C-alpha positions in Angstrom: 9.7 -20.8 5.5 11.8 -21.8 2.3 12.4 -25.6 1.8 14.1 -27.4 -0.9 11.8 -29.6 -2.7 12.4 -33.7 -3.3 13.5 -35.1 -6.3 10.1 -37.1 -6.6 8.3 -33.6 -6.5 10.8 -31.9 -8.7 10.5 -35.1 -11.3 6.7 -34.6 -11.4 6.7 -30.7 -11.9 9.1 -30.9 -14.7 7.2 -33.7 -16.0 3.7 -31.7 -16.0 5.4 -28.9 -18.5 5.7 -31.5 -20.6 2.6 -33.5 -20.4 -0.2 -31.5 -20.2 -3.2 -34.1 -21.2 -3.6 -37.1 -23.1 -3.0 -35.1 -26.6 0.4 -34.0 -25.3 1.3 -37.8 -24.5 0.2 -38.9 -28.1 1.9 -35.7 -29.7 5.5 -37.1 -28.4 4.8 -40.3 -29.4 3.9 -40.1 -32.7 7.3 -37.5 -33.0 8.9 -40.1 -32.1 7.7 -42.6 -34.5 8.2 -40.1 -37.4 11.7 -39.1 -36.5 12.4 -43.3 -36.2 11.5 -43.5 -40.4 8.1 -44.8 -39.5 5.9 -45.3 -43.1 2.8 -46.6 -41.0 1.6 -45.2 -37.4 -1.4 -46.7 -35.9 -2.8 -44.6 -32.3 -5.3 -46.5 -30.3 -6.8 -44.9 -26.7 -9.9 -45.0 -24.3 -11.2 -43.1 -22.1 -10.3 -40.1 -24.1 -6.3 -41.3 -23.5 -6.7 -41.5 -19.1 -6.7 -44.6 -19.0 -5.2 -46.4 -22.1 -2.8 -44.9 -25.0 -0.6 -46.7 -27.5 1.6 -45.6 -30.6 2.6 -48.7 -32.8 4.8 -48.1 -35.6 7.2 -49.9 -38.2 10.7 -47.3 -37.8 13.4 -48.6 -36.9 12.9 -49.5 -33.3 15.7 -49.8 -30.5 18.4 -52.0 -29.2 17.8 -53.5 -25.9 20.5 -50.8 -24.6 19.0 -47.9 -26.2 15.4 -49.1 -25.0 16.3 -49.2 -21.1 17.9 -45.8 -22.0 15.1 -44.2 -23.4 12.7 -43.3 -20.7 15.4 -41.8 -18.5 16.0 -38.0 -18.1 17.7 -36.1 -21.0 18.7 -39.2 -22.6 18.2 -38.4 -26.6 19.8 -39.9 -29.9 19.2 -36.8 -31.5 21.8 -34.1 -29.9 25.4 -34.7 -28.3 25.6 -30.6 -27.4 23.6 -27.6 -27.1 25.4 -26.6 -30.6 23.3 -29.9 -32.2 19.9 -28.4 -31.8 20.8 -25.5 -34.4 21.4 -28.0 -36.9 18.6 -30.1 -35.9 15.9 -31.9 -38.7 13.9 -33.8 -36.2 11.2 -33.0 -34.1 12.3 -34.3 -31.0 15.6 -33.5 -29.2 15.5 -32.9 -25.5 15.3 -36.7 -24.2 12.8 -35.6 -22.2 9.4 -36.9 -23.3 9.2 -40.4 -22.7 10.8 -39.6 -19.1 8.0 -37.0 -18.2 5.7 -39.3 -19.3 7.1 -42.8 -17.5 7.1 -41.0 -14.8 3.5 -40.1 -14.3 2.1 -43.3 -15.6 2.6 -46.9 -15.9 4.4 -47.1 -19.8 5.3 -50.2 -21.3 7.6 -50.2 -24.7 7.7 -53.3 -26.9 10.5 -52.6 -29.7 12.8 -54.5 -32.5 15.6 -53.2 -34.5 16.2 -54.8 -37.8 19.0 -57.5 -37.0 18.3 -57.3 -32.9 16.0 -59.1 -30.6 12.8 -57.9 -29.8 12.7 -56.4 -25.9 9.7 -55.7 -23.8 10.0 -53.3 -21.1 7.4 -52.1 -18.4 8.0 -49.0 -16.7 5.8 -47.6 -13.0 6.5 -43.7 -12.4 9.8 -44.0 -13.9 10.6 -47.1 -12.1 11.7 -50.3 -14.5 9.6 -53.1 -13.3 10.0 -55.5 -16.1 12.4 -56.7 -19.3 12.0 -59.5 -21.2 12.7 -60.5 -24.5 9.9 -60.5 -27.0 9.4 -61.5 -30.3 7.7 -58.7 -32.6 8.3 -57.2 -36.5 10.7 -54.0 -36.3 9.0 -51.4 -35.1 8.2 -49.8 -31.6 4.7 -49.9 -29.5 4.6 -47.5 -26.7 1.9 -48.2 -24.4 0.6 -45.4 -21.7 -1.7 -46.5 -18.5 -3.2 -44.7 -15.8 -2.0 -41.1 -16.8 -1.4 -39.1 -13.8 -2.0 -42.2 -11.6 0.3 -40.7 -9.4 -0.7 -36.9 -9.8 -3.9 -37.0 -8.8 -4.3 -33.1 -9.0 -3.2 -33.1 -12.5 -5.8 -35.7 -13.0 -8.8 -34.2 -12.2 -8.3 -31.2 -14.3 -8.5 -32.9 -17.0 -11.5 -32.7 -19.5 -14.0 -34.8 -20.3 -13.6 -37.8 -22.2 -15.0 -36.5 -25.3 -13.2 -33.3 -25.2 -9.9 -35.1 -24.5 -10.8 -37.1 -27.4 -11.3 -34.0 -29.7 -8.2 -32.9 -28.9 -6.2 -35.9 -29.6 -7.8 -36.3 -32.9 -7.2 -32.4 -33.9 -3.6 -32.5 -33.2 -3.5 -36.0 -35.3 -5.4 -34.1 -37.7 -2.8 -31.5 -37.5 0.4 -33.9 -37.6 -0.9 -36.0 -40.8 -1.6 -32.6 -43.0 2.2 -32.0 -43.4 3.2 -36.1 -43.6 1.0 -36.9 -46.2 3.9 -39.7 -47.2 2.9 -41.6 -43.8 -0.2 -43.9 -42.9 -2.1 -43.0 -39.7 -4.9 -45.1 -38.0 -6.8 -43.4 -35.0 -8.8 -46.0 -32.7 -10.9 -44.6 -30.0 -12.6 -47.0 -27.7 -11.5 -49.5 -30.1 -13.6 -47.7 -32.9 -12.0 -46.9 -36.0 -12.4 -43.0 -36.2 -9.9 -41.8 -38.6 -8.1 -43.7 -41.3 -5.6 -41.7 -43.5 -3.1 -43.6 -46.6 -0.2 -42.6 -47.8 -1.4 -39.9 -50.4 -0.3 -36.7 -52.3 -0.8 -33.5 -50.0 -3.6 -32.6 -52.1 -5.9 -35.4 -51.3 -4.8 -35.0 -47.7 -6.2 -31.3 -47.8 -9.5 -33.1 -49.0 -9.5 -36.6 -46.8 -9.4 -34.1 -43.6 -11.6 -31.6 -44.4 -13.4 -32.3 -47.6 -14.1 -31.4 -51.3 -15.7 -28.1 -50.5 -13.2 -26.4 -48.0 -10.3 -28.3 -50.1 -12.0 -26.3 -53.3 -12.3 -23.0 -51.6 -8.5 -23.0 -51.3 -5.6 -22.4 -53.4 -2.0 -23.9 -53.3 0.9 -22.2 -52.6 4.6 -22.0 -53.1 6.8 -19.7 -52.9 11.0 -19.6 -52.5 13.1 -16.5 -51.5 16.4 -15.7 -49.1 16.5 -19.9 -49.0 13.1 -20.0 -47.4 10.4 -22.0 -48.5 6.6 -21.4 -48.1 4.3 -24.2 -48.9 0.6 -25.1 -48.0 -2.8 -23.9 -49.2 -4.8 -20.4 -48.5 -8.1 -19.5 -48.8 -9.3 -17.9 -52.1 -10.5 -14.4 -51.3 -14.5 -14.7 -51.4 -14.2 -17.9 -48.8 -12.8 -15.8 -45.9 -15.0 -16.5 -43.3 -16.1 -15.5 -39.4 -15.9 -19.1 -38.0 -15.0 -22.6 -38.3 -11.6 -21.0 -40.2 -8.6 -23.6 -40.5 -5.2 -22.2 -39.1 -2.2 -24.6 -39.4 1.0 -23.3 -38.7 4.5 -25.3 -39.3 8.1 -24.8 -39.0 10.5 -27.3 -40.8 7.3 -29.5 -40.5 7.1 -28.9 -37.0 3.4 -28.0 -35.4 3.5 -24.4 -33.9 1.5 -21.7 -32.5 2.6 -18.3 -34.2 1.2 -14.4 -34.1 3.2 -13.9 -36.9 2.6 -16.1 -39.1 -1.3 -15.4 -38.5 -0.6 -11.7 -39.1 1.4 -11.6 -41.6 -1.5 -13.7 -43.3 -4.5 -11.5 -42.4 -2.9 -8.8 -43.3 -2.2 -9.5 -46.8 -5.6 -10.2 -47.6 -5.7 -6.2 -46.6 -8.6 -6.8 -44.4 -9.6 -4.1 -42.0 -12.1 -6.3 -40.4 -11.8 -8.4 -37.3 -14.9 -10.8 -38.3 -13.5 -12.2 -41.3 -10.2 -14.2 -41.5 -8.9 -16.7 -44.0 -8.1 -20.4 -43.2 -4.4 -21.3 -43.8 -2.3 -24.3 -43.8 1.2 -23.0 -44.3 4.9 -25.0 -43.7 7.5 -22.9 -43.9 10.4 -24.4 -44.4 14.0 -22.6 -43.1 17.6 -23.0 -42.6 17.8 -23.9 -38.8 20.6 -21.6 -37.6 17.5 -19.0 -38.5 15.1 -20.7 -35.9 14.8 -21.4 -32.2 12.8 -24.4 -31.5 14.2 -24.7 -28.0 11.6 -21.8 -26.5 8.8 -23.7 -25.0 8.6 -26.6 -22.7 6.2 -28.6 -25.5 7.9 -27.1 -28.2 4.5 -25.1 -29.6 6.5 -22.0 -30.1 9.5 -20.9 -32.2 11.4 -17.8 -31.9 12.7 -16.7 -35.9 16.1 -14.8 -36.1 14.6 -12.4 -38.0 11.1 -11.6 -37.8 10.8 -9.3 -40.1 12.2 -10.9 -43.1 9.7 -13.9 -42.1 6.9 -11.9 -41.8 7.4 -10.0 -45.3 8.1 -13.2 -47.3 4.5 -14.7 -45.9 2.7 -11.4 -46.5 4.2 -11.0 -50.4 4.1 -14.8 -50.8 0.0 -14.6 -49.7 -0.3 -11.4 -51.6 0.7 -12.7 -54.7 -0.8 -16.3 -55.0 -4.4 -14.8 -54.2 -3.8 -12.1 -56.8 -3.9 -9.0 -54.8 -2.0 -6.1 -56.3 -2.6 -3.3 -58.8 -3.3 -4.5 -62.6 -0.2 -4.4 -64.2 1.0 -6.8 -61.2 -1.6 -9.0 -61.8 -1.3 -9.2 -65.6 2.4 -10.0 -64.8 1.8 -12.8 -62.7 -0.7 -14.2 -65.6 -4.1 -13.6 -63.9 -5.7 -12.6 -67.2 -9.2 -13.9 -66.9 -9.5 -11.7 -64.2 -8.0 -8.7 -66.3 -10.6 -9.7 -69.3 -14.1 -10.0 -67.7 -17.1 -8.1 -69.7 -20.7 -7.3 -68.0 -23.6 -8.4 -69.6 -26.2 -8.1 -66.8 -27.1 -6.2 -63.8 -29.1 -8.4 -61.2 -31.6 -6.4 -59.3 -30.0 -3.4 -60.0 -27.6 -4.4 -57.7 -25.4 -7.1 -58.7 -23.3 -6.7 -61.9 -22.6 -10.3 -63.9 -19.6 -10.6 -65.5 -18.2 -13.3 -67.7 -14.6 -14.2 -67.7 -12.3 -16.7 -69.4 -12.8 -19.2 -66.9 -16.3 -18.5 -65.7 -18.2 -15.6 -64.1 -18.0 -12.9 -61.6 -20.7 -11.5 -59.6 -19.6 -8.0 -58.3 -21.6 -6.1 -55.5 -21.7 -2.9 -57.2 -21.5 -0.5 -54.4 -19.0 -2.3 -52.3 -17.1 -2.4 -55.6 -17.3 1.3 -56.1 -16.5 1.9 -52.7 -13.2 0.3 -53.0 -12.6 2.4 -55.9 -13.3 5.7 -54.3 -11.5 4.6 -51.4 -8.1 4.0 -53.2 -8.7 7.5 -55.6 -8.9 9.4 -51.7 -6.3 7.8 -50.3 -4.1 8.6 -53.5 -5.5 12.0 -54.2 -7.6 14.0 -51.7 -10.8 14.6 -53.3 -11.2 18.0 -55.3 -13.7 20.2 -54.3 -16.9 21.5 -56.5 -18.2 24.7 -55.6 -22.7 24.7 -55.1 -24.7 26.9 -57.4 -26.5 27.9 -54.4 -24.6 27.9 -51.3 -26.0 25.9 -48.6 -26.7 27.6 -45.2 -27.1 24.9 -42.1 -27.9 26.0 -38.6 -26.5 24.0 -35.7 -27.2 22.8 -32.3 -24.7 23.6 -29.8 -23.1 19.9 -29.7 -23.1 20.0 -33.6 -21.1 23.6 -33.7 -18.7 22.0 -31.3 -18.2 18.7 -33.7 -18.0 21.2 -36.3 -15.4 23.2 -35.0 -13.1 20.2 -34.2 -13.1 18.9 -37.7 -13.2 21.9 -39.7 -9.4 21.1 -41.0 -10.6 17.0 -42.2 -13.6 18.5 -44.1 -11.4 21.1 -45.6 -9.0 18.2 -46.5 -12.0 16.5 -48.1 -13.1 19.4 -50.3 -15.6 21.2 -48.0 -15.2 25.0 -48.2 -17.7 25.9 -45.3 -17.4 29.7 -43.2 -19.0 30.8 -40.4 -22.0 32.7 -41.2 -23.3 34.1 -37.8 -24.1 31.9 -34.0 -23.9 28.3 -34.7 -24.5 28.9 -38.5 -22.1 27.8 -41.4 -22.4 28.7 -45.3 -21.3 25.9 -47.4 -20.0 27.1 -51.2 -18.4 23.9 -52.1 -18.3 20.0 -51.3 -16.6 16.8 -51.7 -16.2 16.0 -55.6 -17.5 12.7 -54.0 -20.9 13.3 -53.1 -23.5 14.0 -55.7 -25.5 16.5 -53.8 -25.6 17.7 -50.2 -28.6 18.8 -47.9 -28.8 20.1 -44.5 -29.7 17.1 -42.7 -26.9 15.0 -44.8 -24.3 17.6 -43.4 -25.2 16.9 -39.8 -25.3 13.1 -40.5 -21.7 13.3 -41.9 -20.4 15.6 -39.0 -21.9 12.8 -36.7 -20.4 9.8 -38.8 -16.8 11.6 -38.8 -16.7 12.8 -35.7 -15.2 9.7 -34.2 -13.3 8.3 -36.9 -9.6 9.4 -36.1 -7.0 8.0 -39.2 -7.4 9.6 -42.3 -8.5 6.0 -43.8 -11.4 6.1 -41.2 -13.1 9.1 -42.8 -12.0 8.3 -46.5 -13.9 4.7 -45.7 -16.9 6.8 -44.4 -16.9 9.2 -47.3 -16.4 6.5 -49.8 -19.3 4.5 -48.7 -21.4 7.8 -49.2 -20.3 8.7 -52.5 -20.4 5.0 -53.8 -23.5 4.3 -56.3 -26.1 2.5 -54.6 -27.7 -0.6 -54.4 -30.9 -0.3 -56.7 -29.1 2.4 -59.1 -29.4 1.0 -62.5 -26.7 0.8 -64.7 -25.8 1.0 -68.5 -23.3 -1.6 -69.7 -20.6 1.0 -69.8 -20.9 1.8 -66.6 -20.8 -1.8 -65.2 -17.6 -1.9 -67.2 -16.2 0.9 -66.0 -16.4 -0.4 -62.9 -14.9 -3.6 -63.4 -12.2 -2.1 -65.5 -11.4 0.5 -62.5 -12.1 -2.2 -59.8 -9.3 -4.3 -60.9 -6.8 -1.8 -61.4 -6.6 -1.3 -57.5 -4.9 -2.4 -54.8 -7.1 -5.2 -53.5 -10.2 -5.5 -56.0 -11.6 -8.2 -53.7 -12.8 -6.5 -50.6 -14.2 -2.9 -49.9 -12.5 -0.9 -47.5 -14.5 -2.3 -44.4 -13.5 -5.9 -45.3 -16.5 -7.3 -46.7 -16.0 -9.1 -50.2 -17.0 -7.0 -53.6 -17.2 -10.3 -55.6 -18.3 -13.9 -55.6 -16.1 -16.1 -58.6 -17.5 -19.2 -60.1 -15.3 -21.4 -62.2 -17.3 -23.7 -65.4 -15.7 -26.5 -63.4 -17.7 -25.8 -60.4 -21.1 -25.0 -62.4 -20.6 -28.2 -63.8 -20.1 -30.1 -60.5 -23.5 -28.4 -59.1 -25.3 -29.4 -62.2 -23.8 -32.8 -61.9 -21.8 -33.0 -64.9 
């Protein structure tokens, strides 16, 4: 039987969409403080935020009239109609946050607007229990006790105090990144766990994540078509399998965006899923071009032109980390990379090259792989005639693979003809290969049988044809590899996604030697 839900149940369900856990409460309260123009925000909580949360600020505060309206459903100072959302400059706007929190907790509001009297309110499960004058300085303090005390099913599904506390700290970290002009203090169980003074954006990154992480990233600033992209991204040699930072903001609003993540990762030209860049990016975009009203907790946005956003992020990242052709890099001023000179080969495997600002350590095999791969993609390999044809007897399975791959082998310079039952005669091989034996031909068949795109086969042949580790090189050969590498589209990674080089600046070397 279908029944109509009572109003109390409806309100608790609605509150649950906005207030998922203690971190949701802290986020909404801190965003209100930011919207109020606060320069100092102090957050305190106990029991992972389940028992007690307090957010105090020095913002503009509220009058008694506004304070009494602030926790009612759909009461807001930020919009007057649906059209206002498209020009919104604040983090909050729906008028749902305080009312949702108030319905599932015991809330206290203590606030004062300049020139008005301080006022104190106590609300339990959405009902006002007390209103009284109480002096204080300008600003607002909102205290939330016993979260979900009247929704035991929701409270039961909260995690441990430790995990809930970590979620609060992670959330505050995300907000603090894009508001370096605001001072934040975070107390858990009366112990100070985070204190951030007003500071520059770069210093805020160092303060939150440490010097080592900051030194692995570069600043990005890019403007096009009225959009501004700013933040920090990984240097190519510091891509990681785990422990990456991923922070996306749209008009300083923290959001999740698969589009931004894909654009950043693809800009580095990395085929592998195991290694990816860290990034902290804020996209400032005209408010008419982004819809912030698509998620109950405002964690997602929708762009009017996703292709435009993707292309701008892709190009900005690519240019900032110096990925492109030699001509493009020269044009953008990457001179230190354009004049490296080889001076040593370590263990016949790694090329050391001096640059204007430090030293490059180049993996000779990975670098040559990249060079050959791009040559294959641009121009299919030529064939080189064998002095003596190679006769190869194949097993039934090998012959079946050969029949399927005959056309692909031809594209890579192989000249192969049938020469009796399950036997082939090879008169020409890919110019990428120095030599070919019967066993090597069979290995190639097995390696490329499942490689469907042309690029996958190209990676395999580039790897087979590349200079190997332990191959001794002359100075001229080392410098030729360096020149050819920096003439490629993506000199920083081999076709499989491994780094081709490590950069050490003079500054980094001096720091490591304590200078």
